VMD Tcl script that builds the backbone (N, CA, C; Angstrom):
set m [mol new atoms 201]
animate dup $m
set s [atomselect $m all]
$s set {name element resname resid chain x y z} {
  {N N UNK 1 A 12.193 43.882 -29.871}
  {CA C UNK 1 A 12.260 42.700 -29.192}
  {C C UNK 1 A 13.519 42.602 -28.480}
  {N N UNK 2 A 13.561 42.100 -27.272}
  {CA C UNK 2 A 14.835 42.005 -26.560}
  {C C UNK 2 A 15.196 40.575 -26.373}
  {N N UNK 3 A 16.497 40.472 -26.842}
  {CA C UNK 3 A 17.137 39.079 -26.860}
  {C C UNK 3 A 18.209 39.096 -25.799}
  {N N UNK 4 A 18.319 37.727 -25.253}
  {CA C UNK 4 A 19.440 37.613 -24.312}
  {C C UNK 4 A 20.483 36.560 -24.773}
  {N N UNK 5 A 21.667 36.451 -24.101}
  {CA C UNK 5 A 22.682 35.635 -24.509}
  {C C UNK 5 A 22.107 34.218 -24.517}
  {N N UNK 6 A 21.272 33.908 -23.780}
  {CA C UNK 6 A 20.491 32.425 -23.737}
  {C C UNK 6 A 19.919 32.115 -24.861}
  {N N UNK 7 A 19.240 33.257 -25.526}
  {CA C UNK 7 A 18.400 33.158 -26.727}
  {C C UNK 7 A 19.495 32.736 -27.870}
  {N N UNK 8 A 20.546 33.510 -27.901}
  {CA C UNK 8 A 21.657 33.174 -28.896}
  {C C UNK 8 A 22.197 31.750 -28.674}
  {N N UNK 9 A 22.389 31.422 -27.448}
  {CA C UNK 9 A 23.049 29.839 -27.138}
  {C C UNK 9 A 22.023 28.958 -27.494}
  {N N UNK 10 A 20.718 29.137 -27.498}
  {CA C UNK 10 A 19.708 28.054 -27.861}
  {C C UNK 10 A 19.632 27.937 -29.268}
  {N N UNK 11 A 19.634 29.072 -29.919}
  {CA C UNK 11 A 19.588 28.994 -31.335}
  {C C UNK 11 A 20.827 28.466 -32.034}
  {N N UNK 12 A 21.904 28.677 -31.349}
  {CA C UNK 12 A 23.324 28.164 -31.901}
  {C C UNK 12 A 23.226 26.571 -31.565}
  {N N UNK 13 A 22.719 26.095 -30.488}
  {CA C UNK 13 A 22.689 24.822 -30.294}
  {C C UNK 13 A 21.689 24.021 -31.133}
  {N N UNK 14 A 20.485 24.681 -31.487}
  {CA C UNK 14 A 19.532 24.018 -32.404}
  {C C UNK 14 A 20.153 24.027 -33.807}
  {N N UNK 15 A 20.959 24.918 -34.237}
  {CA C UNK 15 A 21.683 24.911 -35.515}
  {C C UNK 15 A 22.653 23.857 -35.564}
  {N N UNK 16 A 23.263 23.659 -34.552}
  {CA C UNK 16 A 24.306 22.428 -34.316}
  {C C UNK 16 A 23.535 21.158 -34.417}
  {N N UNK 17 A 22.305 20.934 -33.822}
  {CA C UNK 17 A 21.594 19.687 -33.906}
  {C C UNK 17 A 20.943 19.360 -35.028}
  {N N UNK 18 A 20.751 20.576 -35.905}
  {CA C UNK 18 A 19.806 20.208 -37.154}
  {C C UNK 18 A 18.351 20.501 -36.847}
  {N N UNK 19 A 18.052 21.021 -35.776}
  {CA C UNK 19 A 16.732 21.200 -35.516}
  {C C UNK 19 A 16.065 22.614 -36.201}
  {N N UNK 20 A 15.009 22.424 -36.600}
  {CA C UNK 20 A 14.286 23.790 -37.221}
  {C C UNK 20 A 13.402 24.404 -36.238}
  {N N UNK 21 A 13.142 24.061 -34.995}
  {CA C UNK 21 A 12.329 24.748 -33.971}
  {C C UNK 21 A 13.158 25.050 -33.110}
  {N N UNK 22 A 12.886 26.276 -32.342}
  {CA C UNK 22 A 13.639 26.646 -31.196}
  {C C UNK 22 A 12.836 27.754 -30.480}
  {N N UNK 23 A 13.012 28.046 -29.219}
  {CA C UNK 23 A 12.217 28.984 -28.240}
  {C C UNK 23 A 13.197 30.141 -28.413}
  {N N UNK 24 A 12.759 31.282 -28.820}
  {CA C UNK 24 A 13.413 32.589 -28.840}
  {C C UNK 24 A 12.754 33.745 -28.283}
  {N N UNK 25 A 13.114 34.334 -27.309}
  {CA C UNK 25 A 12.499 35.537 -26.635}
  {C C UNK 25 A 11.198 34.989 -26.132}
  {N N UNK 26 A 10.930 33.877 -25.713}
  {CA C UNK 26 A 9.821 33.418 -25.014}
  {C C UNK 26 A 8.792 32.789 -26.100}
  {N N UNK 27 A 9.077 32.886 -27.301}
  {CA C UNK 27 A 8.167 32.412 -28.553}
  {C C UNK 27 A 8.901 31.212 -29.032}
  {N N UNK 28 A 7.997 30.219 -29.305}
  {CA C UNK 28 A 8.397 28.950 -30.084}
  {C C UNK 28 A 8.291 29.411 -31.576}
  {N N UNK 29 A 9.481 29.165 -32.242}
  {CA C UNK 29 A 9.834 29.669 -33.548}
  {C C UNK 29 A 10.079 28.425 -34.483}
  {N N UNK 30 A 9.404 28.341 -35.598}
  {CA C UNK 30 A 9.870 27.243 -36.557}
  {C C UNK 30 A 10.455 27.904 -37.674}
  {N N UNK 31 A 11.801 27.600 -38.149}
  {CA C UNK 31 A 12.433 28.163 -39.242}
  {C C UNK 31 A 12.270 27.379 -40.482}
  {N N UNK 32 A 12.084 28.145 -41.443}
  {CA C UNK 32 A 12.097 27.455 -42.845}
  {C C UNK 32 A 13.221 26.920 -43.442}
  {N N UNK 33 A 14.396 27.284 -43.006}
  {CA C UNK 33 A 15.745 26.955 -43.576}
  {C C UNK 33 A 16.990 27.329 -42.584}
  {N N UNK 34 A 17.884 26.638 -42.834}
  {CA C UNK 34 A 19.027 26.967 -42.161}
  {C C UNK 34 A 19.650 28.401 -42.358}
  {N N UNK 35 A 19.356 28.899 -43.438}
  {CA C UNK 35 A 19.832 30.259 -43.704}
  {C C UNK 35 A 19.027 31.341 -42.827}
  {N N UNK 36 A 17.733 31.020 -42.719}
  {CA C UNK 36 A 16.907 31.729 -41.756}
  {C C UNK 36 A 17.466 31.923 -40.437}
  {N N UNK 37 A 17.722 30.662 -39.963}
  {CA C UNK 37 A 18.340 30.541 -38.511}
  {C C UNK 37 A 19.528 31.263 -38.414}
  {N N UNK 38 A 20.499 31.183 -39.431}
  {CA C UNK 38 A 21.704 31.795 -39.249}
  {C C UNK 38 A 21.474 33.512 -39.274}
  {N N UNK 39 A 20.647 33.809 -40.311}
  {CA C UNK 39 A 20.386 35.154 -40.206}
  {C C UNK 39 A 19.773 35.749 -38.983}
  {N N UNK 40 A 18.874 35.116 -38.329}
  {CA C UNK 40 A 18.378 35.423 -37.012}
  {C C UNK 40 A 19.335 35.317 -35.936}
  {N N UNK 41 A 20.238 34.294 -35.883}
  {CA C UNK 41 A 21.377 34.360 -35.011}
  {C C UNK 41 A 22.204 35.692 -35.350}
  {N N UNK 42 A 22.768 36.048 -36.438}
  {CA C UNK 42 A 23.463 37.086 -36.702}
  {C C UNK 42 A 22.864 38.550 -36.150}
  {N N UNK 43 A 21.575 38.562 -36.414}
  {CA C UNK 43 A 20.693 39.691 -35.930}
  {C C UNK 43 A 20.627 39.836 -34.386}
  {N N UNK 44 A 20.551 38.628 -33.637}
  {CA C UNK 44 A 20.513 38.454 -32.207}
  {C C UNK 44 A 21.984 39.015 -31.711}
  {N N UNK 45 A 23.023 38.365 -32.395}
  {CA C UNK 45 A 24.239 38.719 -31.913}
  {C C UNK 45 A 24.834 40.046 -32.061}
  {N N UNK 46 A 24.157 40.771 -33.194}
  {CA C UNK 46 A 24.471 42.103 -33.412}
  {C C UNK 46 A 23.818 42.927 -32.507}
  {N N UNK 47 A 22.611 42.533 -31.994}
  {CA C UNK 47 A 21.785 43.326 -31.001}
  {C C UNK 47 A 22.639 43.227 -29.581}
  {N N UNK 48 A 23.160 42.086 -29.203}
  {CA C UNK 48 A 23.683 41.845 -28.147}
  {C C UNK 48 A 25.150 42.690 -28.137}
  {N N UNK 49 A 25.720 42.659 -29.152}
  {CA C UNK 49 A 26.995 43.422 -29.247}
  {C C UNK 49 A 26.683 44.798 -29.099}
  {N N UNK 50 A 25.728 45.383 -29.602}
  {CA C UNK 50 A 25.377 46.687 -29.650}
  {C C UNK 50 A 25.198 47.231 -28.261}
  {N N UNK 51 A 24.401 46.413 -27.320}
  {CA C UNK 51 A 24.168 46.590 -25.997}
  {C C UNK 51 A 25.429 46.636 -25.228}
  {N N UNK 52 A 26.417 45.896 -25.511}
  {CA C UNK 52 A 27.505 46.038 -24.708}
  {C C UNK 52 A 28.439 47.102 -25.237}
  {N N UNK 53 A 28.230 47.636 -26.380}
  {CA C UNK 53 A 29.091 48.656 -26.834}
  {C C UNK 53 A 28.974 50.072 -26.095}
  {N N UNK 54 A 29.794 50.965 -26.525}
  {CA C UNK 54 A 29.603 52.300 -25.953}
  {C C UNK 54 A 28.234 52.969 -26.206}
  {N N UNK 55 A 28.075 53.942 -25.267}
  {CA C UNK 55 A 26.849 54.582 -25.500}
  {C C UNK 55 A 26.629 55.443 -26.356}
  {N N UNK 56 A 27.797 56.054 -26.879}
  {CA C UNK 56 A 27.871 57.089 -27.987}
  {C C UNK 56 A 29.131 56.992 -28.703}
  {N N UNK 57 A 29.232 57.421 -30.124}
  {CA C UNK 57 A 30.455 57.265 -30.744}
  {C C UNK 57 A 31.077 58.658 -30.857}
  {N N UNK 58 A 32.497 58.519 -31.088}
  {CA C UNK 58 A 33.248 59.848 -31.240}
  {C C UNK 58 A 33.664 59.812 -32.674}
  {N N UNK 59 A 33.576 61.106 -33.272}
  {CA C UNK 59 A 34.186 61.284 -34.543}
  {C C UNK 59 A 35.143 62.469 -34.549}
  {N N UNK 60 A 36.011 62.449 -35.316}
  {CA C UNK 60 A 36.905 63.611 -35.476}
  {C C UNK 60 A 36.882 64.110 -36.829}
  {N N UNK 61 A 36.871 65.479 -36.943}
  {CA C UNK 61 A 36.842 66.052 -38.322}
  {C C UNK 61 A 38.129 65.772 -39.005}
  {N N UNK 62 A 38.132 65.755 -40.331}
  {CA C UNK 62 A 39.251 65.546 -41.143}
  {C C UNK 62 A 38.942 66.835 -42.231}
  {N N UNK 63 A 40.108 67.491 -42.361}
  {CA C UNK 63 A 40.150 68.580 -43.418}
  {C C UNK 63 A 41.386 68.346 -44.231}
  {N N UNK 64 A 41.335 69.058 -45.405}
  {CA C UNK 64 A 42.348 69.009 -46.394}
  {C C UNK 64 A 43.082 70.370 -46.605}
  {N N UNK 65 A 42.410 71.455 -45.893}
  {CA C UNK 65 A 42.925 72.703 -46.177}
  {C C UNK 65 A 43.437 73.490 -44.864}
  {N N UNK 66 A 43.964 72.603 -44.022}
  {CA C UNK 66 A 44.480 73.274 -42.705}
  {C C UNK 66 A 43.626 73.773 -41.733}
  {N N UNK 67 A 42.359 73.542 -41.971}
  {CA C UNK 67 A 41.538 74.173 -40.894}
  {C C UNK 67 A 41.524 73.606 -39.571}
}
mol reanalyze $m
mol bondsrecalc $m
mol representation Tube
mol addrep $m
């Protein structure tokens, strides 16, 4: 599922208002608890952060024997 910053903003606003229903990614969603809403917000924010991050990672080898 593809999320947008607007989805995260809408969910954040719903949490602030205390509403349990919000439209996310074009679907109306009713959450059971505040914990569910926060978990979904964290998932959306992580996905958005990943989309803005680098396309690849860099790793450097570490050795202990002078290789």
